[in-house]
Biotite code that builds the C-alpha atoms (Angstrom):
import biotite.structure as struc

atoms = struc.array([
    struc.Atom([96.927, 103.234, 111.552], chain_id="A", res_id=1, res_name="MET", atom_name="CA", element="C"),
    struc.Atom([97.121, 106.867, 112.678], chain_id="A", res_id=2, res_name="THR", atom_name="CA", element="C"),
    struc.Atom([97.052, 108.239, 116.211], chain_id="A", res_id=3, res_name="GLY", atom_name="CA", element="C"),
    struc.Atom([93.485, 109.395, 115.668], chain_id="A", res_id=4, res_name="GLN", atom_name="CA", element="C"),
    struc.Atom([92.475, 105.908, 114.538], chain_id="A", res_id=5, res_name="GLN", atom_name="CA", element="C"),
    struc.Atom([94.196, 104.445, 117.595], chain_id="A", res_id=6, res_name="LEU", atom_name="CA", element="C"),
    struc.Atom([92.124, 106.791, 119.752], chain_id="A", res_id=7, res_name="HIS", atom_name="CA", element="C"),
    struc.Atom([88.924, 105.730, 117.989], chain_id="A", res_id=8, res_name="GLN", atom_name="CA", element="C"),
    struc.Atom([89.730, 102.028, 118.377], chain_id="A", res_id=9, res_name="HIS", atom_name="CA", element="C"),
    struc.Atom([90.408, 102.518, 122.093], chain_id="A", res_id=10, res_name="ARG", atom_name="CA", element="C"),
    struc.Atom([87.153, 104.404, 122.636], chain_id="A", res_id=11, res_name="LYS", atom_name="CA", element="C"),
    struc.Atom([85.161, 101.744, 120.800], chain_id="A", res_id=12, res_name="ARG", atom_name="CA", element="C"),
    struc.Atom([86.763, 99.077, 122.971], chain_id="A", res_id=13, res_name="SER", atom_name="CA", element="C"),
    struc.Atom([85.603, 100.864, 126.127], chain_id="A", res_id=14, res_name="GLY", atom_name="CA", element="C"),
    struc.Atom([89.109, 101.047, 127.579], chain_id="A", res_id=15, res_name="LEU", atom_name="CA", element="C"),
    struc.Atom([90.527, 104.032, 129.405], chain_id="A", res_id=16, res_name="THR", atom_name="CA", element="C"),
    struc.Atom([93.926, 105.356, 128.389], chain_id="A", res_id=17, res_name="GLN", atom_name="CA", element="C"),
    struc.Atom([95.415, 103.817, 131.510], chain_id="A", res_id=18, res_name="LYS", atom_name="CA", element="C"),
    struc.Atom([93.925, 100.397, 130.747], chain_id="A", res_id=19, res_name="GLN", atom_name="CA", element="C"),
    struc.Atom([94.904, 100.494, 127.070], chain_id="A", res_id=20, res_name="ALA", atom_name="CA", element="C"),
    struc.Atom([98.417, 101.665, 127.896], chain_id="A", res_id=21, res_name="ALA", atom_name="CA", element="C"),
    struc.Atom([98.908, 98.592, 130.063], chain_id="A", res_id=22, res_name="ARG", atom_name="CA", element="C"),
    struc.Atom([97.881, 96.274, 127.207], chain_id="A", res_id=23, res_name="TYR", atom_name="CA", element="C"),
    struc.Atom([100.054, 98.165, 124.735], chain_id="A", res_id=24, res_name="LEU", atom_name="CA", element="C"),
    struc.Atom([102.960, 98.127, 127.200], chain_id="A", res_id=25, res_name="ARG", atom_name="CA", element="C"),
    struc.Atom([103.491, 101.866, 127.184], chain_id="A", res_id=26, res_name="VAL", atom_name="CA", element="C"),
    struc.Atom([102.864, 104.578, 129.765], chain_id="A", res_id=27, res_name="SER", atom_name="CA", element="C"),
    struc.Atom([99.583, 106.479, 129.822], chain_id="A", res_id=28, res_name="GLN", atom_name="CA", element="C"),
    struc.Atom([101.313, 109.794, 128.977], chain_id="A", res_id=29, res_name="PRO", atom_name="CA", element="C"),
    struc.Atom([103.040, 108.141, 126.015], chain_id="A", res_id=30, res_name="TYR", atom_name="CA", element="C"),
    struc.Atom([99.718, 106.719, 124.778], chain_id="A", res_id=31, res_name="LEU", atom_name="CA", element="C"),
    struc.Atom([98.294, 110.218, 124.959], chain_id="A", res_id=32, res_name="SER", atom_name="CA", element="C"),
    struc.Atom([101.151, 111.439, 122.753], chain_id="A", res_id=33, res_name="LEU", atom_name="CA", element="C"),
    struc.Atom([100.478, 108.612, 120.305], chain_id="A", res_id=34, res_name="LEU", atom_name="CA", element="C"),
    struc.Atom([96.779, 109.387, 120.077], chain_id="A", res_id=35, res_name="GLU", atom_name="CA", element="C"),
    struc.Atom([97.511, 113.089, 119.553], chain_id="A", res_id=36, res_name="ASN", atom_name="CA", element="C"),
    struc.Atom([99.931, 112.313, 116.750], chain_id="A", res_id=37, res_name="GLY", atom_name="CA", element="C"),
    struc.Atom([102.944, 113.608, 118.667], chain_id="A", res_id=38, res_name="ASP", atom_name="CA", element="C"),
    struc.Atom([104.714, 110.246, 118.525], chain_id="A", res_id=39, res_name="ARG", atom_name="CA", element="C"),
    struc.Atom([104.792, 107.756, 115.629], chain_id="A", res_id=40, res_name="PRO", atom_name="CA", element="C"),
    struc.Atom([103.077, 104.394, 115.876], chain_id="A", res_id=41, res_name="LEU", atom_name="CA", element="C"),
    struc.Atom([105.785, 101.775, 115.364], chain_id="A", res_id=42, res_name="THR", atom_name="CA", element="C"),
    struc.Atom([105.030, 98.432, 113.659], chain_id="A", res_id=43, res_name="PRO", atom_name="CA", element="C"),
    struc.Atom([105.332, 96.726, 117.056], chain_id="A", res_id=44, res_name="VAL", atom_name="CA", element="C"),
    struc.Atom([102.736, 99.050, 118.593], chain_id="A", res_id=45, res_name="LEU", atom_name="CA", element="C"),
    struc.Atom([100.414, 98.585, 115.627], chain_id="A", res_id=46, res_name="LYS", atom_name="CA", element="C"),
    struc.Atom([100.579, 94.823, 116.095], chain_id="A", res_id=47, res_name="ARG", atom_name="CA", element="C"),
    struc.Atom([99.800, 95.201, 119.785], chain_id="A", res_id=48, res_name="ARG", atom_name="CA", element="C"),
    struc.Atom([96.884, 97.494, 118.959], chain_id="A", res_id=49, res_name="ALA", atom_name="CA", element="C"),
    struc.Atom([95.423, 94.967, 116.515], chain_id="A", res_id=50, res_name="VAL", atom_name="CA", element="C"),
    struc.Atom([95.534, 92.318, 119.236], chain_id="A", res_id=51, res_name="LYS", atom_name="CA", element="C"),
    struc.Atom([94.366, 94.601, 122.064], chain_id="A", res_id=52, res_name="THR", atom_name="CA", element="C"),
    struc.Atom([91.378, 96.022, 120.214], chain_id="A", res_id=53, res_name="PHE", atom_name="CA", element="C"),
    struc.Atom([90.578, 92.844, 118.252], chain_id="A", res_id=54, res_name="ASN", atom_name="CA", element="C"),
    struc.Atom([91.001, 94.612, 114.910], chain_id="A", res_id=55, res_name="LEU", atom_name="CA", element="C"),
    struc.Atom([91.011, 93.190, 111.408], chain_id="A", res_id=56, res_name="SER", atom_name="CA", element="C"),
    struc.Atom([94.315, 91.823, 110.147], chain_id="A", res_id=57, res_name="VAL", atom_name="CA", element="C"),
    struc.Atom([94.106, 94.506, 107.453], chain_id="A", res_id=58, res_name="THR", atom_name="CA", element="C"),
    struc.Atom([95.161, 96.951, 110.194], chain_id="A", res_id=59, res_name="GLU", atom_name="CA", element="C"),
    struc.Atom([98.510, 95.192, 110.599], chain_id="A", res_id=60, res_name="LEU", atom_name="CA", element="C"),
    struc.Atom([101.645, 97.030, 109.392], chain_id="A", res_id=61, res_name="PRO", atom_name="CA", element="C"),
    struc.Atom([102.066, 96.721, 105.637], chain_id="A", res_id=62, res_name="SER", atom_name="CA", element="C"),
    struc.Atom([105.057, 97.022, 103.343], chain_id="A", res_id=63, res_name="LEU", atom_name="CA", element="C"),
    struc.Atom([102.644, 98.151, 100.645], chain_id="A", res_id=64, res_name="ALA", atom_name="CA", element="C"),
    struc.Atom([102.281, 101.425, 102.524], chain_id="A", res_id=65, res_name="ALA", atom_name="CA", element="C"),
    struc.Atom([105.892, 102.028, 101.435], chain_id="A", res_id=66, res_name="GLN", atom_name="CA", element="C"),
    struc.Atom([105.262, 100.588, 97.939], chain_id="A", res_id=67, res_name="TYR", atom_name="CA", element="C"),
    struc.Atom([107.392, 97.545, 98.766], chain_id="A", res_id=68, res_name="LYS", atom_name="CA", element="C"),
    struc.Atom([106.825, 93.839, 98.086], chain_id="A", res_id=69, res_name="VAL", atom_name="CA", element="C"),
    struc.Atom([108.619, 91.165, 100.104], chain_id="A", res_id=70, res_name="ALA", atom_name="CA", element="C"),
    struc.Atom([109.905, 88.096, 98.243], chain_id="A", res_id=71, res_name="PRO", atom_name="CA", element="C"),
    struc.Atom([108.531, 84.848, 99.688], chain_id="A", res_id=72, res_name="VAL", atom_name="CA", element="C"),
    struc.Atom([108.951, 81.176, 98.875], chain_id="A", res_id=73, res_name="THR", atom_name="CA", element="C"),
    struc.Atom([106.010, 78.911, 98.108], chain_id="A", res_id=74, res_name="ASP", atom_name="CA", element="C"),
    struc.Atom([106.376, 77.368, 101.557], chain_id="A", res_id=75, res_name="ASP", atom_name="CA", element="C"),
    struc.Atom([106.205, 80.753, 103.268], chain_id="A", res_id=76, res_name="GLN", atom_name="CA", element="C"),
    struc.Atom([103.241, 81.829, 101.148], chain_id="A", res_id=77, res_name="LEU", atom_name="CA", element="C"),
    struc.Atom([101.454, 78.617, 102.078], chain_id="A", res_id=78, res_name="THR", atom_name="CA", element="C"),
    struc.Atom([101.990, 79.373, 105.765], chain_id="A", res_id=79, res_name="THR", atom_name="CA", element="C"),
    struc.Atom([100.888, 82.994, 105.331], chain_id="A", res_id=80, res_name="ASP", atom_name="CA", element="C"),
    struc.Atom([97.642, 81.923, 103.655], chain_id="A", res_id=81, res_name="LEU", atom_name="CA", element="C"),
    struc.Atom([96.990, 79.272, 106.301], chain_id="A", res_id=82, res_name="ALA", atom_name="CA", element="C"),
    struc.Atom([97.510, 81.832, 109.068], chain_id="A", res_id=83, res_name="THR", atom_name="CA", element="C"),
    struc.Atom([94.954, 84.138, 107.465], chain_id="A", res_id=84, res_name="LEU", atom_name="CA", element="C"),
    struc.Atom([92.419, 81.288, 107.427], chain_id="A", res_id=85, res_name="GLY", atom_name="CA", element="C"),
    struc.Atom([92.509, 79.979, 103.865], chain_id="A", res_id=86, res_name="TYR", atom_name="CA", element="C"),
    struc.Atom([90.420, 76.779, 104.055], chain_id="A", res_id=87, res_name="PRO", atom_name="CA", element="C"),
    struc.Atom([92.655, 74.817, 101.689], chain_id="A", res_id=88, res_name="GLY", atom_name="CA", element="C"),
    struc.Atom([95.530, 74.984, 104.166], chain_id="A", res_id=89, res_name="PHE", atom_name="CA", element="C"),
    struc.Atom([93.534, 74.705, 107.395], chain_id="A", res_id=90, res_name="ALA", atom_name="CA", element="C"),
    struc.Atom([95.550, 71.644, 108.428], chain_id="A", res_id=91, res_name="TYR", atom_name="CA", element="C"),
    struc.Atom([98.742, 73.707, 108.779], chain_id="A", res_id=92, res_name="LEU", atom_name="CA", element="C"),
    struc.Atom([99.974, 75.279, 111.992], chain_id="A", res_id=93, res_name="LYS", atom_name="CA", element="C"),
    struc.Atom([99.438, 79.058, 111.884], chain_id="A", res_id=94, res_name="PRO", atom_name="CA", element="C"),
    struc.Atom([102.328, 81.467, 112.189], chain_id="A", res_id=95, res_name="SER", atom_name="CA", element="C"),
    struc.Atom([102.646, 85.222, 112.685], chain_id="A", res_id=96, res_name="ARG", atom_name="CA", element="C"),
    struc.Atom([99.882, 87.009, 110.810], chain_id="A", res_id=97, res_name="GLN", atom_name="CA", element="C"),
    struc.Atom([100.680, 89.371, 107.970], chain_id="A", res_id=98, res_name="LYS", atom_name="CA", element="C"),
    struc.Atom([98.565, 92.037, 106.345], chain_id="A", res_id=99, res_name="ASN", atom_name="CA", element="C"),
    struc.Atom([96.588, 90.352, 103.513], chain_id="A", res_id=100, res_name="PRO", atom_name="CA", element="C"),
    struc.Atom([97.704, 93.137, 101.160], chain_id="A", res_id=101, res_name="THR", atom_name="CA", element="C"),
    struc.Atom([101.326, 92.081, 101.595], chain_id="A", res_id=102, res_name="ASP", atom_name="CA", element="C"),
    struc.Atom([100.501, 88.387, 101.258], chain_id="A", res_id=103, res_name="VAL", atom_name="CA", element="C"),
    struc.Atom([98.659, 88.990, 97.985], chain_id="A", res_id=104, res_name="LEU", atom_name="CA", element="C"),
    struc.Atom([101.383, 91.153, 96.456], chain_id="A", res_id=105, res_name="LEU", atom_name="CA", element="C"),
    struc.Atom([104.124, 88.748, 97.506], chain_id="A", res_id=106, res_name="SER", atom_name="CA", element="C"),
    struc.Atom([102.142, 85.888, 96.026], chain_id="A", res_id=107, res_name="GLY", atom_name="CA", element="C"),
    struc.Atom([101.787, 87.655, 92.689], chain_id="A", res_id=108, res_name="LEU", atom_name="CA", element="C"),
    struc.Atom([105.411, 88.769, 92.567], chain_id="A", res_id=109, res_name="ASN", atom_name="CA", element="C"),
    struc.Atom([106.921, 85.527, 91.299], chain_id="A", res_id=110, res_name="SER", atom_name="CA", element="C"),
    struc.Atom([107.652, 83.978, 87.926], chain_id="A", res_id=111, res_name="ASP", atom_name="CA", element="C"),
    struc.Atom([106.714, 80.551, 89.253], chain_id="A", res_id=112, res_name="LYS", atom_name="CA", element="C"),
    struc.Atom([104.122, 79.629, 91.874], chain_id="A", res_id=113, res_name="ARG", atom_name="CA", element="C"),
    struc.Atom([102.482, 76.287, 92.577], chain_id="A", res_id=114, res_name="ALA", atom_name="CA", element="C"),
    struc.Atom([99.029, 76.200, 90.973], chain_id="A", res_id=115, res_name="ALA", atom_name="CA", element="C"),
    struc.Atom([97.309, 75.609, 94.334], chain_id="A", res_id=116, res_name="ARG", atom_name="CA", element="C"),
    struc.Atom([98.813, 78.867, 95.623], chain_id="A", res_id=117, res_name="LEU", atom_name="CA", element="C"),
    struc.Atom([97.792, 80.906, 92.594], chain_id="A", res_id=118, res_name="VAL", atom_name="CA", element="C"),
    struc.Atom([94.282, 79.527, 92.984], chain_id="A", res_id=119, res_name="GLU", atom_name="CA", element="C"),
    struc.Atom([94.203, 80.787, 96.574], chain_id="A", res_id=120, res_name="ALA", atom_name="CA", element="C"),
    struc.Atom([95.039, 84.411, 95.766], chain_id="A", res_id=121, res_name="LEU", atom_name="CA", element="C"),
    struc.Atom([91.521, 85.581, 94.747], chain_id="A", res_id=122, res_name="PRO", atom_name="CA", element="C"),
    struc.Atom([90.336, 84.346, 98.154], chain_id="A", res_id=123, res_name="TRP", atom_name="CA", element="C"),
    struc.Atom([92.286, 87.174, 99.804], chain_id="A", res_id=124, res_name="LEU", atom_name="CA", element="C"),
    struc.Atom([90.315, 89.801, 97.883], chain_id="A", res_id=125, res_name="LEU", atom_name="CA", element="C"),
    struc.Atom([87.069, 87.885, 98.339], chain_id="A", res_id=126, res_name="PHE", atom_name="CA", element="C"),
    struc.Atom([87.585, 87.530, 102.106], chain_id="A", res_id=127, res_name="SER", atom_name="CA", element="C"),
    struc.Atom([89.129, 90.866, 103.137], chain_id="A", res_id=128, res_name="PHE", atom_name="CA", element="C"),
    struc.Atom([87.054, 93.711, 101.648], chain_id="A", res_id=129, res_name="PRO", atom_name="CA", element="C"),
    struc.Atom([88.677, 96.330, 103.935], chain_id="A", res_id=130, res_name="ASP", atom_name="CA", element="C"),
    struc.Atom([92.156, 96.161, 102.381], chain_id="A", res_id=131, res_name="LEU", atom_name="CA", element="C"),
    struc.Atom([94.181, 99.326, 101.861], chain_id="A", res_id=132, res_name="ASP", atom_name="CA", element="C"),
    struc.Atom([93.121, 99.422, 98.238], chain_id="A", res_id=133, res_name="TRP", atom_name="CA", element="C"),
    struc.Atom([95.079, 102.535, 97.314], chain_id="A", res_id=134, res_name="ASN", atom_name="CA", element="C"),
    struc.Atom([98.357, 101.080, 98.611], chain_id="A", res_id=135, res_name="ALA", atom_name="CA", element="C"),
    struc.Atom([97.580, 97.757, 96.925], chain_id="A", res_id=136, res_name="LEU", atom_name="CA", element="C"),
    struc.Atom([96.984, 99.317, 93.504], chain_id="A", res_id=137, res_name="VAL", atom_name="CA", element="C"),
    struc.Atom([99.886, 101.765, 93.685], chain_id="A", res_id=138, res_name="MET", atom_name="CA", element="C"),
    struc.Atom([102.335, 99.073, 94.801], chain_id="A", res_id=139, res_name="THR", atom_name="CA", element="C"),
    struc.Atom([101.162, 96.696, 92.090], chain_id="A", res_id=140, res_name="ALA", atom_name="CA", element="C"),
    struc.Atom([101.803, 99.381, 89.492], chain_id="A", res_id=141, res_name="LYS", atom_name="CA", element="C"),
    struc.Atom([105.232, 100.160, 90.943], chain_id="A", res_id=142, res_name="ALA", atom_name="CA", element="C"),
    struc.Atom([106.238, 96.506, 90.480], chain_id="A", res_id=143, res_name="HIS", atom_name="CA", element="C"),
    struc.Atom([104.465, 95.893, 87.125], chain_id="A", res_id=144, res_name="ASP", atom_name="CA", element="C"),
    struc.Atom([101.967, 93.547, 88.756], chain_id="A", res_id=145, res_name="LEU", atom_name="CA", element="C"),
    struc.Atom([98.838, 95.376, 87.606], chain_id="A", res_id=146, res_name="GLN", atom_name="CA", element="C"),
    struc.Atom([97.829, 92.768, 85.011], chain_id="A", res_id=147, res_name="ASN", atom_name="CA", element="C"),
    struc.Atom([98.104, 89.902, 87.454], chain_id="A", res_id=148, res_name="ARG", atom_name="CA", element="C"),
    struc.Atom([96.303, 91.859, 90.164], chain_id="A", res_id=149, res_name="LEU", atom_name="CA", element="C"),
    struc.Atom([93.659, 93.029, 87.712], chain_id="A", res_id=150, res_name="GLY", atom_name="CA", element="C"),
    struc.Atom([92.843, 89.489, 86.647], chain_id="A", res_id=151, res_name="PHE", atom_name="CA", element="C"),
    struc.Atom([92.803, 88.130, 90.218], chain_id="A", res_id=152, res_name="VAL", atom_name="CA", element="C"),
    struc.Atom([90.519, 91.036, 91.155], chain_id="A", res_id=153, res_name="THR", atom_name="CA", element="C"),
    struc.Atom([88.231, 90.106, 88.284], chain_id="A", res_id=154, res_name="ASN", atom_name="CA", element="C"),
    struc.Atom([88.024, 86.493, 89.468], chain_id="A", res_id=155, res_name="VAL", atom_name="CA", element="C"),
    struc.Atom([87.240, 87.631, 93.015], chain_id="A", res_id=156, res_name="ALA", atom_name="CA", element="C"),
    struc.Atom([84.608, 90.052, 91.669], chain_id="A", res_id=157, res_name="LYS", atom_name="CA", element="C"),
    struc.Atom([82.857, 87.288, 89.764], chain_id="A", res_id=158, res_name="ARG", atom_name="CA", element="C"),
    struc.Atom([82.916, 85.113, 92.878], chain_id="A", res_id=159, res_name="MET", atom_name="CA", element="C"),
    struc.Atom([81.391, 87.939, 94.923], chain_id="A", res_id=160, res_name="ALA", atom_name="CA", element="C"),
    struc.Atom([78.606, 88.325, 92.370], chain_id="A", res_id=161, res_name="LYS", atom_name="CA", element="C"),
    struc.Atom([77.989, 84.577, 92.329], chain_id="A", res_id=162, res_name="ARG", atom_name="CA", element="C"),
    struc.Atom([77.594, 84.481, 96.105], chain_id="A", res_id=163, res_name="TYR", atom_name="CA", element="C"),
    struc.Atom([75.467, 87.617, 96.459], chain_id="A", res_id=164, res_name="GLY", atom_name="CA", element="C"),
    struc.Atom([78.125, 89.895, 97.957], chain_id="A", res_id=165, res_name="LYS", atom_name="CA", element="C"),
    struc.Atom([77.037, 92.967, 96.041], chain_id="A", res_id=166, res_name="ALA", atom_name="CA", element="C"),
    struc.Atom([79.042, 95.539, 98.008], chain_id="A", res_id=167, res_name="ALA", atom_name="CA", element="C"),
    struc.Atom([82.251, 93.548, 97.644], chain_id="A", res_id=168, res_name="ALA", atom_name="CA", element="C"),
    struc.Atom([81.628, 93.001, 93.939], chain_id="A", res_id=169, res_name="ALA", atom_name="CA", element="C"),
    struc.Atom([81.088, 96.717, 93.404], chain_id="A", res_id=170, res_name="GLU", atom_name="CA", element="C"),
    struc.Atom([84.285, 97.592, 95.244], chain_id="A", res_id=171, res_name="LYS", atom_name="CA", element="C"),
    struc.Atom([86.287, 95.015, 93.312], chain_id="A", res_id=172, res_name="LEU", atom_name="CA", element="C"),
    struc.Atom([84.884, 96.345, 90.034], chain_id="A", res_id=173, res_name="ALA", atom_name="CA", element="C"),
    struc.Atom([86.095, 99.828, 90.973], chain_id="A", res_id=174, res_name="THR", atom_name="CA", element="C"),
    struc.Atom([89.569, 98.499, 91.738], chain_id="A", res_id=175, res_name="VAL", atom_name="CA", element="C"),
    struc.Atom([89.640, 96.574, 88.478], chain_id="A", res_id=176, res_name="GLU", atom_name="CA", element="C"),
    struc.Atom([88.780, 99.731, 86.540], chain_id="A", res_id=177, res_name="ASP", atom_name="CA", element="C"),
    struc.Atom([91.645, 101.614, 88.197], chain_id="A", res_id=178, res_name="LYS", atom_name="CA", element="C"),
    struc.Atom([94.077, 98.866, 87.251], chain_id="A", res_id=179, res_name="LEU", atom_name="CA", element="C"),
    struc.Atom([92.778, 98.707, 83.685], chain_id="A", res_id=180, res_name="ALA", atom_name="CA", element="C"),
    struc.Atom([93.860, 102.297, 83.121], chain_id="A", res_id=181, res_name="ALA", atom_name="CA", element="C"),
    struc.Atom([97.510, 101.208, 83.462], chain_id="A", res_id=182, res_name="SER", atom_name="CA", element="C"),
    struc.Atom([97.267, 97.735, 81.914], chain_id="A", res_id=183, res_name="LYS", atom_name="CA", element="C"),
    struc.Atom([100.507, 96.419, 80.440], chain_id="A", res_id=184, res_name="LEU", atom_name="CA", element="C"),
    struc.Atom([100.359, 95.274, 76.810], chain_id="A", res_id=185, res_name="GLU", atom_name="CA", element="C"),
    struc.Atom([102.953, 92.532, 77.140], chain_id="A", res_id=186, res_name="LYS", atom_name="CA", element="C"),
    struc.Atom([101.457, 89.027, 77.220], chain_id="A", res_id=187, res_name="LYS", atom_name="CA", element="C"),
    struc.Atom([102.529, 87.030, 80.293], chain_id="A", res_id=188, res_name="ALA", atom_name="CA", element="C"),
    struc.Atom([101.380, 84.257, 82.630], chain_id="A", res_id=189, res_name="THR", atom_name="CA", element="C"),
    struc.Atom([99.801, 84.183, 86.061], chain_id="A", res_id=190, res_name="LEU", atom_name="CA", element="C"),
    struc.Atom([102.988, 83.246, 87.949], chain_id="A", res_id=191, res_name="CYS", atom_name="CA", element="C"),
    struc.Atom([103.937, 80.413, 85.587], chain_id="A", res_id=192, res_name="ASN", atom_name="CA", element="C"),
    struc.Atom([106.627, 81.796, 83.283], chain_id="A", res_id=193, res_name="GLU", atom_name="CA", element="C"),
    struc.Atom([108.313, 78.391, 82.995], chain_id="A", res_id=194, res_name="THR", atom_name="CA", element="C"),
    struc.Atom([105.413, 76.770, 81.130], chain_id="A", res_id=195, res_name="MET", atom_name="CA", element="C"),
    struc.Atom([106.240, 75.087, 77.829], chain_id="A", res_id=196, res_name="THR", atom_name="CA", element="C"),
    struc.Atom([105.563, 76.626, 74.443], chain_id="A", res_id=197, res_name="GLN", atom_name="CA", element="C"),
    struc.Atom([102.922, 73.970, 73.847], chain_id="A", res_id=198, res_name="ALA", atom_name="CA", element="C"),
    struc.Atom([101.107, 75.065, 77.007], chain_id="A", res_id=199, res_name="GLU", atom_name="CA", element="C"),
    struc.Atom([101.384, 78.693, 75.949], chain_id="A", res_id=200, res_name="ARG", atom_name="CA", element="C"),
    struc.Atom([99.923, 77.915, 72.546], chain_id="A", res_id=201, res_name="ASN", atom_name="CA", element="C"),
    struc.Atom([97.016, 75.998, 74.084], chain_id="A", res_id=202, res_name="TRP", atom_name="CA", element="C"),
    struc.Atom([96.227, 78.763, 76.570], chain_id="A", res_id=203, res_name="LEU", atom_name="CA", element="C"),
    struc.Atom([96.486, 81.405, 73.875], chain_id="A", res_id=204, res_name="ALA", atom_name="CA", element="C"),
    struc.Atom([93.515, 79.675, 72.254], chain_id="A", res_id=205, res_name="GLN", atom_name="CA", element="C"),
    struc.Atom([91.623, 78.527, 75.361], chain_id="A", res_id=206, res_name="ASN", atom_name="CA", element="C"),
    struc.Atom([92.078, 81.214, 78.000], chain_id="A", res_id=207, res_name="SER", atom_name="CA", element="C"),
    struc.Atom([88.919, 82.946, 79.169], chain_id="A", res_id=208, res_name="THR", atom_name="CA", element="C"),
    struc.Atom([87.996, 86.311, 77.710], chain_id="A", res_id=209, res_name="LYS", atom_name="CA", element="C"),
    struc.Atom([88.854, 87.879, 81.090], chain_id="A", res_id=210, res_name="GLU", atom_name="CA", element="C"),
    struc.Atom([92.353, 86.391, 81.018], chain_id="A", res_id=211, res_name="ALA", atom_name="CA", element="C"),
    struc.Atom([92.823, 87.583, 77.441], chain_id="A", res_id=212, res_name="LYS", atom_name="CA", element="C"),
    struc.Atom([91.657, 91.063, 78.457], chain_id="A", res_id=213, res_name="HIS", atom_name="CA", element="C"),
    struc.Atom([94.460, 91.149, 81.032], chain_id="A", res_id=214, res_name="TRP", atom_name="CA", element="C"),
    struc.Atom([96.973, 89.656, 78.555], chain_id="A", res_id=215, res_name="HIS", atom_name="CA", element="C"),
    struc.Atom([97.503, 86.599, 80.740], chain_id="A", res_id=216, res_name="LEU", atom_name="CA", element="C"),
    struc.Atom([97.879, 82.966, 79.748], chain_id="A", res_id=217, res_name="LEU", atom_name="CA", element="C"),
    struc.Atom([95.766, 81.199, 82.371], chain_id="A", res_id=218, res_name="THR", atom_name="CA", element="C"),
    struc.Atom([92.575, 79.155, 82.611], chain_id="A", res_id=219, res_name="ASP", atom_name="CA", element="C"),
    struc.Atom([91.773, 80.159, 86.209], chain_id="A", res_id=220, res_name="LEU", atom_name="CA", element="C"),
    struc.Atom([88.088, 80.994, 86.668], chain_id="A", res_id=221, res_name="SER", atom_name="CA", element="C"),
    struc.Atom([85.520, 81.134, 89.483], chain_id="A", res_id=222, res_name="PRO", atom_name="CA", element="C"),
    struc.Atom([84.479, 77.597, 88.531], chain_id="A", res_id=223, res_name="ASP", atom_name="CA", element="C"),
    struc.Atom([87.730, 76.364, 90.075], chain_id="A", res_id=224, res_name="HIS", atom_name="CA", element="C"),
    struc.Atom([87.126, 78.148, 93.363], chain_id="A", res_id=225, res_name="LEU", atom_name="CA", element="C"),
    struc.Atom([83.720, 77.110, 94.673], chain_id="A", res_id=226, res_name="ASP", atom_name="CA", element="C"),
    struc.Atom([85.332, 74.908, 97.322], chain_id="A", res_id=227, res_name="HIS", atom_name="CA", element="C"),
    struc.Atom([86.387, 77.936, 99.404], chain_id="A", res_id=228, res_name="TYR", atom_name="CA", element="C"),
    struc.Atom([83.704, 80.551, 98.697], chain_id="A", res_id=229, res_name="ALA", atom_name="CA", element="C"),
    struc.Atom([81.405, 79.591, 101.565], chain_id="A", res_id=230, res_name="ASP", atom_name="CA", element="C"),
    struc.Atom([84.212, 79.401, 104.136], chain_id="A", res_id=231, res_name="ASN", atom_name="CA", element="C"),
])
């Protein structure tokens, strides 16, 4: 979020600088400096702005903007997905929201994830079409995650087509094409590097053509995901 964007969000909210400054817990002169780009927007101020102006969680500070990926445990990833509204974990108590871009990249950046968590990852792309796509793609490439992200993007794209979300499907197709240009040739798994050789052999024969295109051993497909698409 830039100072100019902060100004636009404030104007759309109908708040004066004095009113917005009170919500953001800064002085009116300091808010003016922020909006003019004379002072940097800190992560704390960005979080306050998201809450004050009722913005999308995709406006939250993101490590991907610095091409970084935070390591997270399965338990933390579960909480992060629940907090963003993933229906499969609706029974969990929400925590502090994170940018969906960071949640997705952290989820992909593991040699071993529970299957129910891997299944949830396409939902992030399906549900948040206003991600910082450039930061997402560039960070994935920086951490050799482009094959995993490319396949998950493909699954989300097929879900969008299935449910008549043409604009989202078109955007996801564009992202997939960008990732394909830097596809890694090494065959790997979708966050399940500990699978047995027997499982690898079976998946080598039975993976979908999309998984094979992305050199991944996985049987994940949109058919597994209908339970969340309407949520």
